[in-house]
N, C-alpha and C positions, 0 to 999 in steps of 0.2 A: 155426240158430243157431247160430255158434259160439262157443269157449271166450275169442277174444280180445273178443269183445263182454262177455259177464258181469265178464273182466277190468277191463275200462275203467271199469265200473258201481262193482266194489271200487276201484279210486282213487278215482272221483271221490265215491261216499259214504266213504272216510275224509278225504277232502280237505275235506268239508263238515262232517263234524265236526269236526276240528279249527278250521276255520274258524270256525263257532257257540260253538264251547267260548272263544277268545279273543272274542267278542264278548259271551258271559255275563259272562265276567271287566271287561271295559269298560262293560257296563252299570251294573254292582254298584260300578264305583269312579264312574259315576255318579250314585248313590247317595251316598256315600257324602261326596261332594262337596255333595250338597244339603245333607248333612246339617251338615257343615263350615260351608257358606255360611248354613245358617239359624243357627248358634250365631255367627258373627260379624255379619251383619245384627241379631241381640238385642241383642249389647253395643254396636254401634254406635248404636240407638234411630232417633231421628228422622234421625242423617245419612242411615241405611240403607234409610228407611221404605220407598221403591220397590223396594228389590233383596227386601224381605222378601216380597213373592208370588211373584216370581219362582223363589223357594229352593222352592216346592211346586209350580210346573210344572218344575223341572229333576227332583224325586223321582217327580213321573207320570211322566215320559220315560222313566225308570230305570225303572219299575216295568212300562209298556208293551212295553219292550223286551225285559223280562227275560219276561214271559207270552209273546209272541211268539216267544222263540228257545225256549221251554221247547216251545211247540203243534211248532215245527220238528222238535226235535229227534226229536219222535213218529214226525213221517213220513221222517226220517232214517232211523230203525231199523226203519221197516216197508220202507223201502227197500233195506238190507241182508238184512232177512231175504227179501226176496224175491229178491236176487239171490243171498243162498246156494241158496235153492229153485231160481233158472234154473240155477245152475252145475249142480247135482247131477242136473236132467233132460238137461241138455245132455249130461251123462258119461253118462247112461244112453240118448239115444238115439243117441248115436255106437255103443255096444255092443250097442243092438238093429239096429243098421243093419252095422253087422260080423256078428254072427248072420246075418241076413237074409242077408249076403254068401255065408256059409259052406254055410248052409241050404238055398241055391238047389237048385230040383230035388229036394230031398228029399221024403219022406212027406206030412211033420208041416211044411211051410215055413209054411202057412199059419195055423198056431195060433200063428208071433208076432206078426202082425197086429194082433190085437186091444188086445195089452197095448204094444205098438208105437206105437198112434193115442191111449189115454190118455196115454201118456209126452209124446208131442208136443203133446195137448188142454191139458196140465197147461203145458206152456212155453209154448203162445200165451195161458194164465190170469194165467202170471207174468209178461207183459209185456205184457199190458192193465194189469195192476191197477200194474204201475210205472210205465207212462208216464200213468196218472192221479195215481200220487203225484207224480211231477215236475211235473205240469200246476200241481198242491195245492202244492207246494212253494214253485215258482216266482211263486206269486200273496203266497206270504206272507215271500218275499224283499225282495217288491217293499214289501209293507208295512213292512217293517224301516226301508225308506230315508224313511219318513214321518217317525218320530221324530226316525230321525237329522239330517233337513232342518231341522226344528222347533227340534234343540238347537242348529240353525247359527245360527238368528234368536234366540234364547233368549240365547246367547250375548253377539251383535252389542247388544243391549237391556240383558244383565247389564254392559259394556261402561259403555255410556253412565251407570246408575246408579250404578255404580261411583265415577265421576269426580263425585259429588255427597257420595260418605262420606268426606270428607277424611282423617284418618290412615289409614283402612280403606280406602283406597283401592288400594293393593299387595294388599292381602288378598282384595279382592272381584274386582280383575283377575284374581287369582291361577286363581280361583274360574269366571270367565268363559273361561279361557283354557285351561284341564282340560275343561270341556264342550266346548268348540269342538273340540280335540284327541281326546277321545273320541268326537264323532261322525263326524269325519274317518276315524278306526280303523274305527268303525263300519261306514260306507260301503263302504270300500275292501276289508274282509272281505267285506261281502254279494255284491259286484261278485268278486273271488276264487272265494265259494260258484257263482255265476252263470256262472264260466268253467270251474270245474269239471263242472256239466252238459253245457256244449257240449260235452264230450269223446267224451260218450256218444252212439255211434248208434244211433238207435230205425230198429227193424227191423219194417215192420209185417205 
């Protein structure tokens, strides 16, 4: 294992954390948009009767997204800690290899072997756990895409319902646009998370 490998992991995990933070902000914006839409639909009364249940869907989507992002953040934190551990083990392994080189032929050379093997085993454990968390993280990122896609559909339905709302048309259309834009941002951010993961070169 080389330091360049663990450094690429640091970069990837940091990038994911930044993108997830942005996704969380957008999910909160969707929740706020749902509250605004509910208030507008209430004022519009019968004119926005079809829009009222949509506001509940929007709010549920925001909650689902926030829960998913919280779960993903836990994996990202585990990835960061594993990367720190792996980096430390990599440094220790390099030092043991250097010490073994210097001690070659020395009387107590073999005394280095047990500890060196423990370090190498710990490195493999870190890598194995890291890859497990990566697989789980990729699955969760795919899950985040579902609410994002659903939000695009809801935004389209919102526009249709908003067209029946008379003087409240523009206000409700603005809500639909904000949900649509938020869904696109979430989609783009999740894609960047996936791209960040692709920079990690896994070593078996």
